[in-house]
N, C-alpha and C positions, 0 to 999 in steps of 0.2 A: 504494500500500500504506500501511496504518497500521502503523508499526513501534513496538515497545516502546522508549521512550527510556531505560529503566533495568531492571535485574533486579527482579522483584517478582511478586506474586500477582495474577492477573487476577480481580478481585472481581466485576465486573459488565460486561455488554455491553448497551448501550442501543440498538443498531441490529441489524436483521435483514437477511438476504439479500434483495436486490431493493428495499430501502427507499431512497427518496431522502432525503438529509439536506442541510441548509443550513449555510452557514458559521457557525461558533460553536456548533453543536448538539453535545451530548454524545454521544460514541461508546463510550467504555469508561472503567472505573475500575481503576487498578492500585494495590495497596497495597505500599508499600516503607518499611521502617523505621517501621512503625506509623502512617504517614501515607498518606492516600488522595490519589492524583494523578488528576485528571480529564483525559482526552484528548478534544479537541474537533476538529471538522472545520475545516480551514483554508479550504475553498472548498465550493461546492455540488457534491455528488457523489451517485452511486448505489452502494450496497454490492452488490458482485457475489458475494462469498463470505466466509464466516466461517472463519478459519484457526486460531483458538484457542478454548478453552472456559473458562467461568468455573471457578475453582478450580485452573487450570493455573499452574504456576510458569513465568514468562517470563524469557528472557535478553535482554540488550541487542540491539536491532535484530531481534528475532524478529517476524515478521509476525503481525498480529492480524486485520486485515481487508484484503480486496482490493477495489478500486473499479473501476467500469466506466470 
């Protein structure tokens, strides 16, 4: 799972369901305290499911993406 590391607004998702992503590739952008925080893949994975939508307010440890 990709979990939100902080409370904030999910501004953008850069991955889609079924998409293979490589380590270091951008997955999502969260805005918190007027700063954009870019979440990247820690390893090569495939996105299985999108669990949050852009514009949604996220809480700490809320799932954003699920990987295969």
